[in-house]
C-alpha positions in Angstrom: 90.9 100.9 108.6 87.5 102.4 109.4 84.7 101.6 106.9 83.8 105.2 107.2 86.4 106.0 104.8 86.0 103.1 102.3 83.5 103.9 99.4 81.8 100.9 98.3 80.9 100.3 94.8 77.3 100.1 94.3 75.7 97.8 91.6 75.3 100.2 88.9 78.9 101.4 89.0 80.1 97.9 89.2 77.9 97.0 86.0 79.3 99.8 84.4 82.7 98.7 85.2 82.0 95.1 84.2 80.5 96.4 80.6 83.5 98.8 80.0 85.9 95.9 80.5 84.0 93.7 78.1 83.9 96.3 75.4 87.5 96.9 75.6 88.3 93.1 75.3 85.8 93.1 72.3 87.5 96.0 70.7 90.9 94.4 71.2 89.7 91.2 69.8 88.0 92.8 67.0 91.3 94.8 66.0 93.3 91.3 66.2 90.7 89.5 63.7 90.9 92.7 61.3 95.0 92.3 61.5 94.6 88.6 60.7 92.6 89.2 57.7 94.7 91.9 56.5 97.6 89.5 56.7 95.7 86.8 54.9 94.8 88.9 52.2 97.9 91.4 51.7 100.9 90.0 53.2 103.2 87.7 51.1 103.5 85.3 53.9 99.6 84.9 54.2 99.3 84.4 50.6 101.8 81.5 50.7 99.4 79.5 53.0 97.6 76.6 51.8 94.7 77.9 49.5 92.2 75.9 51.1 93.2 76.6 54.7 93.7 80.3 53.7 90.3 80.6 52.4 88.7 79.1 55.4 90.5 81.2 57.8 89.6 84.4 55.7 86.0 83.4 55.8 86.2 82.8 59.6 87.7 86.4 60.1 85.1 87.9 58.0 82.3 86.3 60.0 83.9 87.1 63.2 84.6 90.8 62.2 80.7 90.9 60.9 79.3 89.5 64.1 80.9 92.1 66.3 79.9 94.7 64.0 76.5 93.5 63.9 76.1 93.4 67.7 77.5 96.7 68.1 74.6 98.1 65.6 71.9 96.0 67.0 
């Protein structure tokens, strides 16, 4: 095919696509962390996990959520 009919991406558009993809992945990861935290706090199976391990996971999930929210604001 002739290159005359092929639209090549410019750097700005390629950068936008990369940023958009990163944002989607970050939002999906954030939803997973929020779901994990909800499970640990509210689900009977989550509450049945060994308390020390459960508390550690809760702290990790909260820290992860906070870091993403801070990054989004700043």
